[in-house]
Biopython code that builds the backbone (N, CA, C, O; Angstrom):
import numpy as np
from Bio.PDB.StructureBuilder import StructureBuilder

atoms = [
    (1, "THR", "N", (76.508, 181.970, 86.693)),
    (1, "THR", "CA", (77.237, 181.955, 87.907)),
    (1, "THR", "C", (78.352, 180.859, 87.917)),
    (1, "THR", "O", (78.452, 180.032, 87.010)),
    (2, "LYS", "N", (79.160, 180.904, 88.970)),
    (2, "LYS", "CA", (80.289, 179.958, 88.906)),
    (2, "LYS", "C", (79.819, 178.523, 89.118)),
    (2, "LYS", "O", (80.383, 177.609, 88.515)),
    (3, "ALA", "N", (78.805, 178.293, 89.953)),
    (3, "ALA", "CA", (78.208, 176.961, 90.141)),
    (3, "ALA", "C", (77.586, 176.403, 88.827)),
    (3, "ALA", "O", (77.715, 175.217, 88.523)),
    (4, "ASP", "N", (76.899, 177.310, 88.049)),
    (4, "ASP", "CA", (76.377, 176.817, 86.799)),
    (4, "ASP", "C", (77.432, 176.449, 85.813)),
    (4, "ASP", "O", (77.322, 175.464, 85.083)),
    (5, "ALA", "N", (78.489, 177.279, 85.802)),
    (5, "ALA", "CA", (79.609, 176.932, 84.878)),
    (5, "ALA", "C", (80.294, 175.625, 85.255)),
    (5, "ALA", "O", (80.673, 174.831, 84.394)),
    (6, "LEU", "N", (80.444, 175.423, 86.545)),
    (6, "LEU", "CA", (81.024, 174.131, 86.957)),
    (6, "LEU", "C", (80.188, 172.910, 86.609)),
    (6, "LEU", "O", (80.703, 171.877, 86.181)),
    (7, "THR", "N", (78.807, 173.068, 86.819)),
    (7, "THR", "CA", (77.891, 171.961, 86.453)),
    (7, "THR", "C", (77.976, 171.714, 84.972)),
    (7, "THR", "O", (78.047, 170.562, 84.545)),
    (8, "LEU", "N", (77.971, 172.753, 84.182)),
    (8, "LEU", "CA", (77.974, 172.513, 82.645)),
    (8, "LEU", "C", (79.370, 171.884, 82.287)),
    (8, "LEU", "O", (79.418, 170.962, 81.473)),
    (9, "ALA", "N", (80.458, 172.351, 82.863)),
    (9, "ALA", "CA", (81.736, 171.775, 82.528)),
    (9, "ALA", "C", (81.830, 170.270, 83.034)),
    (9, "ALA", "O", (82.425, 169.440, 82.346)),
    (10, "ARG", "N", (81.280, 169.952, 84.152)),
    (10, "ARG", "CA", (81.295, 168.568, 84.612)),
    (10, "ARG", "C", (80.509, 167.607, 83.641)),
    (10, "ARG", "O", (80.997, 166.541, 83.264)),
    (11, "ARG", "N", (79.298, 168.037, 83.271)),
    (11, "ARG", "CA", (78.475, 167.242, 82.373)),
    (11, "ARG", "C", (79.178, 167.159, 80.947)),
    (11, "ARG", "O", (79.241, 166.088, 80.342)),
    (12, "THR", "N", (79.639, 168.196, 80.505)),
    (12, "THR", "CA", (80.269, 168.244, 79.185)),
    (12, "THR", "C", (81.539, 167.388, 79.175)),
    (12, "THR", "O", (81.778, 166.634, 78.232)),
    (13, "LEU", "N", (82.366, 167.512, 80.252)),
    (13, "LEU", "CA", (83.593, 166.552, 80.269)),
    (13, "LEU", "C", (83.251, 165.064, 80.289)),
    (13, "LEU", "O", (83.960, 164.247, 79.700)),
    (14, "LEU", "N", (82.149, 164.718, 80.977)),
    (14, "LEU", "CA", (81.731, 163.336, 80.984)),
    (14, "LEU", "C", (81.380, 162.937, 79.559)),
    (14, "LEU", "O", (81.880, 161.911, 79.097)),
    (15, "LEU", "N", (80.571, 163.666, 78.850)),
    (15, "LEU", "CA", (80.308, 163.418, 77.493)),
    (15, "LEU", "C", (81.482, 163.291, 76.563)),
    (15, "LEU", "O", (81.598, 162.365, 75.760)),
    (16, "ILE", "N", (82.404, 164.333, 76.722)),
    (16, "ILE", "CA", (83.610, 164.270, 75.912)),
    (16, "ILE", "C", (84.462, 163.060, 76.180)),
    (16, "ILE", "O", (85.049, 162.482, 75.265)),
    (17, "GLY", "N", (84.529, 162.676, 77.440)),
    (17, "GLY", "CA", (85.281, 161.387, 77.771)),
    (17, "GLY", "C", (84.689, 160.183, 77.101)),
    (17, "GLY", "O", (85.424, 159.312, 76.635)),
    (18, "PHE", "N", (83.391, 160.108, 77.038)),
    (18, "PHE", "CA", (82.750, 159.005, 76.382)),
    (18, "PHE", "C", (83.027, 159.031, 74.876)),
    (18, "PHE", "O", (83.223, 157.982, 74.262)),
    (19, "MET", "N", (83.045, 160.240, 74.279)),
    (19, "MET", "CA", (83.268, 160.351, 72.870)),
    (19, "MET", "C", (84.622, 160.081, 72.517)),
    (19, "MET", "O", (84.882, 159.772, 71.354)),
    (20, "GLN", "N", (85.588, 160.166, 73.452)),
    (20, "GLN", "CA", (87.016, 159.872, 73.069)),
    (20, "GLN", "C", (87.146, 158.366, 72.749)),
    (20, "GLN", "O", (87.964, 157.982, 71.913)),
    (21, "LEU", "N", (86.361, 157.539, 73.396)),
    (21, "LEU", "CA", (86.374, 156.128, 72.995)),
    (21, "LEU", "C", (86.068, 155.872, 71.517)),
    (21, "LEU", "O", (86.752, 155.091, 70.856)),
    (22, "TRP", "N", (85.013, 156.553, 71.004)),
    (22, "TRP", "CA", (84.676, 156.462, 69.660)),
    (22, "TRP", "C", (85.679, 157.072, 68.709)),
    (22, "TRP", "O", (85.949, 156.591, 67.609)),
    (23, "ASP", "N", (86.220, 158.189, 69.226)),
    (23, "ASP", "CA", (87.256, 158.922, 68.368)),
    (23, "ASP", "C", (88.565, 157.989, 68.200)),
    (23, "ASP", "O", (89.217, 158.000, 67.156)),
    (24, "GLY", "N", (88.881, 157.224, 69.249)),
    (24, "GLY", "CA", (90.038, 156.316, 69.113)),
    (24, "GLY", "C", (89.702, 155.211, 68.162)),
    (24, "GLY", "O", (90.574, 154.787, 67.404)),
    (25, "TYR", "N", (88.510, 154.727, 68.156)),
    (25, "TYR", "CA", (88.032, 153.642, 67.241)),
    (25, "TYR", "C", (88.181, 154.247, 65.812)),
    (25, "TYR", "O", (88.675, 153.523, 64.948)),
    (26, "ASN", "N", (87.808, 155.479, 65.500)),
    (26, "ASN", "CA", (87.864, 156.143, 64.277)),
    (26, "ASN", "C", (89.344, 156.229, 63.890)),
    (26, "ASN", "O", (89.681, 155.880, 62.759)),
    (27, "ILE", "N", (90.187, 156.648, 64.719)),
    (27, "ILE", "CA", (91.613, 156.811, 64.347)),
    (27, "ILE", "C", (92.343, 155.483, 63.928)),
    (27, "ILE", "O", (93.165, 155.419, 63.014)),
    (28, "ILE", "N", (91.940, 154.438, 64.710)),
    (28, "ILE", "CA", (92.411, 153.078, 64.438)),
    (28, "ILE", "C", (91.968, 152.633, 63.022)),
    (28, "ILE", "O", (92.747, 152.118, 62.220)),
    (29, "ASN", "N", (90.660, 152.868, 62.776)),
    (29, "ASN", "CA", (90.145, 152.367, 61.465)),
    (29, "ASN", "C", (90.745, 153.209, 60.371)),
    (29, "ASN", "O", (91.079, 152.639, 59.333)),
    (30, "THR", "N", (90.916, 154.517, 60.498)),
    (30, "THR", "CA", (91.582, 155.314, 59.520)),
    (30, "THR", "C", (92.980, 154.873, 59.229)),
    (30, "THR", "O", (93.370, 154.800, 58.064)),
    (31, "GLY", "N", (93.745, 154.577, 60.237)),
    (31, "GLY", "CA", (95.070, 153.966, 60.057)),
    (31, "GLY", "C", (95.068, 152.620, 59.312)),
    (31, "GLY", "O", (95.954, 152.362, 58.496)),
    (32, "ILE", "N", (94.176, 151.854, 59.564)),
    (32, "ILE", "CA", (94.038, 150.582, 58.822)),
    (32, "ILE", "C", (93.818, 150.748, 57.374)),
    (32, "ILE", "O", (94.412, 150.093, 56.518)),
    (33, "VAL", "N", (92.874, 151.716, 57.129)),
    (33, "VAL", "CA", (92.489, 151.999, 55.665)),
    (33, "VAL", "C", (93.729, 152.620, 55.011)),
    (33, "VAL", "O", (94.043, 152.279, 53.870)),
    (34, "LYS", "N", (94.386, 153.450, 55.645)),
    (34, "LYS", "CA", (95.625, 154.103, 55.019)),
    (34, "LYS", "C", (96.776, 153.130, 54.817)),
    (34, "LYS", "O", (97.540, 153.237, 53.857)),
    (35, "ALA", "N", (96.890, 152.163, 55.753)),
    (35, "ALA", "CA", (97.971, 151.107, 55.639)),
    (35, "ALA", "C", (97.636, 150.208, 54.422)),
    (35, "ALA", "O", (98.540, 149.653, 53.797)),
    (36, "CYS", "N", (96.371, 150.074, 54.100)),
    (36, "CYS", "CA", (96.060, 149.250, 52.984)),
    (36, "CYS", "C", (96.205, 149.982, 51.606)),
    (36, "CYS", "O", (95.850, 149.457, 50.551)),
    (37, "GLY", "N", (96.750, 151.229, 51.695)),
    (37, "GLY", "CA", (96.970, 152.000, 50.450)),
    (37, "GLY", "C", (95.702, 152.689, 49.880)),
    (37, "GLY", "O", (95.607, 152.974, 48.687)),
    (38, "LYS", "N", (94.772, 152.930, 50.756)),
    (38, "LYS", "CA", (93.522, 153.555, 50.338)),
    (38, "LYS", "C", (93.335, 154.915, 50.957)),
    (38, "LYS", "O", (92.309, 155.236, 51.556)),
    (39, "GLN", "N", (94.463, 155.761, 50.767)),
    (39, "GLN", "CA", (94.465, 157.056, 51.376)),
    (39, "GLN", "C", (93.317, 158.045, 50.887)),
    (39, "GLN", "O", (92.805, 158.876, 51.637)),
    (40, "LYS", "N", (92.977, 157.875, 49.592)),
    (40, "LYS", "CA", (91.950, 158.723, 48.953)),
    (40, "LYS", "C", (90.555, 158.299, 49.596)),
    (40, "LYS", "O", (89.701, 159.138, 49.882)),
    (41, "ARG", "N", (90.410, 157.079, 49.779)),
    (41, "ARG", "CA", (89.178, 156.591, 50.306)),
    (41, "ARG", "C", (89.008, 157.091, 51.828)),
    (41, "ARG", "O", (87.951, 157.539, 52.273)),
    (42, "SER", "N", (90.118, 156.959, 52.512)),
    (42, "SER", "CA", (90.068, 157.384, 53.963)),
    (42, "SER", "C", (89.789, 158.865, 53.979)),
    (42, "SER", "O", (88.983, 159.296, 54.804)),
    (43, "ALA", "N", (90.377, 159.664, 53.151)),
    (43, "ALA", "CA", (90.164, 161.118, 53.166)),
    (43, "ALA", "C", (88.653, 161.419, 52.810)),
    (43, "ALA", "O", (88.028, 162.290, 53.414)),
    (44, "MET", "N", (88.140, 160.717, 51.880)),
    (44, "MET", "CA", (86.752, 160.952, 51.440)),
    (44, "MET", "C", (85.785, 160.590, 52.603)),
    (44, "MET", "O", (84.843, 161.336, 52.873)),
    (45, "ILE", "N", (86.022, 159.442, 53.289)),
    (45, "ILE", "CA", (85.120, 159.018, 54.384)),
    (45, "ILE", "C", (85.258, 160.006, 55.505)),
    (45, "ILE", "O", (84.247, 160.353, 56.116)),
    (46, "SER", "N", (86.433, 160.482, 55.816)),
    (46, "SER", "CA", (86.508, 161.441, 56.943)),
    (46, "SER", "C", (85.898, 162.729, 56.565)),
    (46, "SER", "O", (85.232, 163.337, 57.403)),
    (47, "PHE", "N", (86.079, 163.232, 55.294)),
    (47, "PHE", "CA", (85.368, 164.447, 54.860)),
    (47, "PHE", "C", (83.825, 164.313, 54.996)),
    (47, "PHE", "O", (83.138, 165.146, 55.588)),
    (48, "LEU", "N", (83.355, 163.233, 54.418)),
    (48, "LEU", "CA", (81.877, 163.004, 54.451)),
    (48, "LEU", "C", (81.384, 162.926, 55.905)),
    (48, "LEU", "O", (80.402, 163.573, 56.268)),
    (49, "GLY", "N", (82.076, 162.128, 56.732)),
    (49, "GLY", "CA", (81.633, 161.980, 58.025)),
    (49, "GLY", "C", (81.662, 163.221, 58.929)),
    (49, "GLY", "O", (80.762, 163.435, 59.740)),
    (50, "PHE", "N", (82.689, 164.009, 58.774)),
    (50, "PHE", "CA", (82.784, 165.201, 59.637)),
    (50, "PHE", "C", (81.998, 166.365, 59.090)),
    (50, "PHE", "O", (81.222, 166.971, 59.829)),
    (51, "TYR", "N", (82.172, 166.718, 57.773)),
    (51, "TYR", "CA", (81.691, 167.971, 57.235)),
    (51, "TYR", "C", (80.325, 167.788, 56.653)),
    (51, "TYR", "O", (79.493, 168.679, 56.822)),
    (52, "VAL", "N", (80.029, 166.720, 55.989)),
    (52, "VAL", "CA", (78.738, 166.479, 55.289)),
    (52, "VAL", "C", (77.602, 166.031, 56.347)),
    (52, "VAL", "O", (76.441, 166.440, 56.336)),
    (53, "PHE", "N", (78.121, 165.175, 57.199)),
    (53, "PHE", "CA", (77.181, 164.563, 58.233)),
    (53, "PHE", "C", (77.273, 165.199, 59.518)),
    (53, "PHE", "O", (76.250, 165.624, 60.056)),
    (54, "GLY", "N", (78.488, 165.313, 60.104)),
    (54, "GLY", "CA", (78.639, 165.685, 61.525)),
    (54, "GLY", "C", (78.283, 167.114, 61.831)),
    (54, "GLY", "O", (77.624, 167.340, 62.846)),
    (55, "ILE", "N", (78.653, 168.085, 61.057)),
    (55, "ILE", "CA", (78.384, 169.551, 61.309)),
    (55, "ILE", "C", (76.899, 169.773, 61.148)),
    (55, "ILE", "O", (76.352, 170.424, 62.038)),
    (56, "PRO", "N", (76.171, 169.331, 60.153)),
    (56, "PRO", "CA", (74.734, 169.637, 60.040)),
    (56, "PRO", "C", (73.933, 168.949, 61.206)),
    (56, "PRO", "O", (72.979, 169.532, 61.720)),
    (57, "VAL", "N", (74.317, 167.753, 61.598)),
    (57, "VAL", "CA", (73.714, 167.081, 62.745)),
    (57, "VAL", "C", (73.936, 167.847, 64.041)),
    (57, "VAL", "O", (72.998, 168.032, 64.816)),
    (58, "ALA", "N", (75.169, 168.296, 64.288)),
    (58, "ALA", "CA", (75.493, 169.055, 65.453)),
    (58, "ALA", "C", (74.707, 170.316, 65.476)),
    (58, "ALA", "O", (74.164, 170.678, 66.519)),
    (59, "ALA", "N", (74.614, 171.032, 64.328)),
    (59, "ALA", "CA", (73.825, 172.330, 64.318)),
    (59, "ALA", "C", (72.442, 171.993, 64.532)),
    (59, "ALA", "O", (71.820, 172.730, 65.297)),
    (60, "PHE", "N", (71.815, 170.981, 63.982)),
    (60, "PHE", "CA", (70.420, 170.593, 64.179)),
    (60, "PHE", "C", (70.165, 170.342, 65.663)),
    (60, "PHE", "O", (69.165, 170.816, 66.202)),
    (61, "LEU", "N", (71.078, 169.584, 66.352)),
    (61, "LEU", "CA", (70.858, 169.245, 67.687)),
    (61, "LEU", "C", (71.000, 170.511, 68.647)),
    (61, "LEU", "O", (70.293, 170.676, 69.641)),
    (62, "MET", "N", (71.913, 171.309, 68.261)),
    (62, "MET", "CA", (72.182, 172.505, 69.100)),
    (62, "MET", "C", (71.037, 173.600, 68.937)),
    (62, "MET", "O", (70.646, 174.215, 69.930)),
    (63, "PHE", "N", (70.550, 173.816, 67.782)),
    (63, "PHE", "CA", (69.665, 174.905, 67.568)),
    (63, "PHE", "C", (68.226, 174.603, 67.437)),
    (63, "PHE", "O", (67.370, 175.403, 67.813)),
    (64, "PHE", "N", (67.935, 173.408, 66.884)),
    (64, "PHE", "CA", (66.582, 173.059, 66.685)),
    (64, "PHE", "C", (66.041, 172.084, 67.787)),
    (64, "PHE", "O", (64.891, 172.210, 68.208)),
    (65, "VAL", "N", (66.797, 171.215, 68.199)),
    (65, "VAL", "CA", (66.407, 170.279, 69.367)),
    (65, "VAL", "C", (66.655, 171.011, 70.625)),
    (65, "VAL", "O", (66.073, 170.697, 71.663)),
    (66, "ARG", "N", (67.551, 172.032, 70.555)),
    (66, "ARG", "CA", (67.864, 172.801, 71.722)),
    (66, "ARG", "C", (68.464, 172.131, 72.946)),
    (66, "ARG", "O", (68.063, 172.337, 74.092)),
    (67, "ILE", "N", (69.507, 171.272, 72.597)),
    (67, "ILE", "CA", (70.189, 170.684, 73.747)),
    (67, "ILE", "C", (71.565, 171.275, 73.873)),
    (67, "ILE", "O", (72.486, 170.692, 74.446)),
    (68, "ASP", "N", (71.670, 172.512, 73.288)),
    (68, "ASP", "CA", (72.868, 173.342, 73.506)),
    (68, "ASP", "C", (74.213, 172.605, 73.196)),
    (68, "ASP", "O", (74.323, 171.905, 72.189)),
    (69, "ILE", "N", (75.246, 172.786, 74.101)),
    (69, "ILE", "CA", (76.571, 172.233, 73.878)),
    (69, "ILE", "C", (76.517, 170.690, 73.764)),
    (69, "ILE", "O", (77.346, 170.081, 73.088)),
    (70, "TYR", "N", (75.567, 170.103, 74.410)),
    (70, "TYR", "CA", (75.529, 168.665, 74.348)),
    (70, "TYR", "C", (75.230, 168.117, 72.921)),
    (70, "TYR", "O", (75.626, 167.009, 72.560)),
    (71, "GLY", "N", (74.536, 168.926, 72.163)),
    (71, "GLY", "CA", (74.160, 168.574, 70.813)),
    (71, "GLY", "C", (75.452, 168.592, 69.895)),
    (71, "GLY", "O", (75.596, 167.840, 68.931)),
    (72, "PHE", "N", (76.380, 169.546, 70.313)),
    (72, "PHE", "CA", (77.587, 169.700, 69.485)),
    (72, "PHE", "C", (78.462, 168.395, 69.689)),
    (72, "PHE", "O", (79.000, 167.850, 68.725)),
    (73, "TRP", "N", (78.576, 167.951, 70.884)),
    (73, "TRP", "CA", (79.431, 166.883, 71.193)),
    (73, "TRP", "C", (78.745, 165.545, 70.827)),
    (73, "TRP", "O", (79.329, 164.479, 71.020)),
]
sb = StructureBuilder()
sb.init_structure("model")
sb.init_model(0)
sb.init_chain("A")
sb.init_seg("    ")
for serial, (resi, resn, name, xyz) in enumerate(atoms, 1):
    if name == "N":
        sb.init_residue(resn, " ", resi, " ")
    sb.init_atom(name, np.array(xyz, "f"), 0.0, 1.0, " ", f" {name:<3s}", serial, name[0])
structure = sb.get_structure()
């Protein structure tokens, strides 16, 4: 229903807003590492963090812990 969709959107947007703080921190640190001439290291850390760690944890939280969309974020 429309009310359920609005409730889900409200809760999800609050969580996304909180995660933006950590994303900004990540972007700043990535810029610092790149400015130090360590582009390869920065790329490897980003790859490991997002694809090796982030996606499996998100899938686990969504499908096994069953916290749906909140597990993804």
